C-alpha positions in Angstrom: 38.1 34.7 22.4 36.5 32.1 20.4 34.5 32.8 17.9 32.0 30.9 15.8 30.1 32.2 13.0 29.2 31.3 9.1 30.8 32.9 6.7 29.2 32.7 3.1 27.5 29.0 4.2 30.8 28.2 5.8 31.1 27.7 9.8 34.0 29.8 10.9 36.0 29.3 14.4 38.5 31.5 15.4 40.1 33.3 18.3 39.9 36.9 18.1 41.1 39.8 20.1 38.5 41.6 22.3 38.9 44.7 20.7 39.6 43.4 17.0 37.3 44.5 14.3 35.2 42.9 11.8 36.7 44.1 8.9 40.1 43.4 10.3 39.1 40.0 11.1 37.2 39.1 7.9 40.3 40.5 5.8 42.4 37.7 8.0 39.9 35.2 6.9 41.1 35.9 3.3 37.1 38.0 2.6 39.3 40.4 0.6 36.1 41.4 -1.2 35.4 43.0 2.2 37.5 46.1 1.6 38.6 49.1 4.0 37.9 52.4 2.8 37.4 54.9 5.2 37.4 52.6 8.1 35.0 55.3 9.9 31.7 54.3 8.5 31.7 56.8 5.7 32.4 55.2 2.3 30.4 51.6 2.6 33.3 49.5 1.2 33.2 47.3 3.9 29.9 46.5 3.8 28.6 42.7 4.6 25.1 41.0 5.6 24.7 40.0 9.2 22.0 38.1 9.5 20.7 39.3 6.3 21.2 42.9 7.5 23.7 45.4 5.8 26.1 46.6 8.1 29.4 48.4 8.0 32.2 46.0 9.0 34.7 48.8 9.9 32.0 49.9 12.8 31.8 46.0 14.2 33.7 44.3 16.8 34.6 40.7 15.9 33.1 40.0 18.9 29.4 41.1 17.5 29.8 37.9 14.4 29.8 35.3 17.0 26.4 33.4 16.3 25.2 35.1 13.4 25.4 34.8 9.7 27.6 37.0 7.5 27.4 37.1 3.5 29.9 38.8 1.8 29.5 40.0 -1.7 31.2 37.2 -2.6 28.6 35.1 -0.7 25.9 36.8 -3.1 26.4 34.4 -5.9 29.6 32.6 -7.9 31.3 32.8 -11.3 28.9 29.9 -12.8 25.9 31.5 -11.0 26.1 35.2 -10.4 23.7 36.9 -7.9 21.0 39.3 -10.1 22.8 42.4 -8.9 26.4 40.8 -9.5 25.1 40.1 -13.2 23.3 43.4 -13.3 26.0 45.5 -12.4 28.4 43.0 -14.9 25.8 43.8 -17.9 25.3 47.5 -17.3 29.0 48.4 -17.1 28.6 49.9 -13.3 32.1 49.2 -12.5 35.0 50.8 -13.4 37.8 50.5 -11.0 35.8 48.0 -8.8 37.1 48.9 -5.2 33.5 50.1 -4.1 31.7 47.1 -6.2 31.5 44.6 -3.2 29.9 47.3 -0.7 27.4 48.3 -3.9 26.4 45.0 -4.2 26.0 44.3 -0.8 23.7 47.4 -0.1 22.0 47.0 -3.7 21.0 43.5 -2.2 19.9 44.6 0.9 17.7 47.5 -0.9 16.2 44.8 -3.2 14.9 42.9 -0.4 13.5 45.7 1.5 12.0 47.3 -1.6 11.7 44.8 -4.6 10.8 47.6 -7.0 12.7 50.7 -5.8 12.4 54.1 -8.0 15.3 56.1 -9.2 15.4 58.2 -6.1 15.0 55.1 -3.4 18.1 53.4 -5.4 20.3 56.5 -5.0 18.8 56.9 -1.4 19.5 52.9 -1.0 22.9 53.0 -1.8 23.6 56.6 0.1 26.0 55.4 2.3 28.6 53.6 -0.5 31.0 56.2 -2.4 32.2 55.6 -5.7 35.3 58.0 -7.1 34.9 56.5 -10.7 31.4 56.5 -11.7 28.8 59.2 -11.8 26.3 56.4 -10.1 24.3 56.4 -13.5 25.3 52.9 -14.7 25.2 51.8 -11.1 21.3 52.8 -10.4 20.7 51.2 -13.9 22.1 47.9 -12.9 20.1 48.1 -9.7 16.9 48.9 -11.4 17.5 46.1 -14.2 17.8 43.6 -11.0 14.6 45.3 -9.8 12.6 44.7 -12.9 13.8 41.1 -13.3 12.1 40.8 -10.1 14.6 38.3 -8.4 17.2 40.9 -7.2 16.2 40.9 -3.7 17.3 37.4 -2.6 20.8 37.2 -0.8 
């Protein structure tokens, strides 16, 4: 089936199998920041924004992307102009191995878009679908709170 969607600001036209998962298609399109951890919607590593809404790409069919606007962590910002969430993660040491980081930044971006000044408990709740095996989450929560305090962390 023929699909067309926007991926990080660029129009994509592609053929996909009707039963192909979105995570697999995105990886084929070199969106390597979309990780597959569990494949069952439990870990959040495959998080993307679909029309600004946080979704798990392992639970979506590629066909569901047609006509939509997708943002991956790479589309949040750039090396020269990082998104406030990305900048806060770097400044607060909120990464270790980095596998969960793209999904965490997407979830954090969606959280701050909905709640620009979350409490620590609200950050924990907002990120609860994203698992990290390396950290104790303290630095991740610190980073999200720092981006929120700057008042500019919610725009994707």
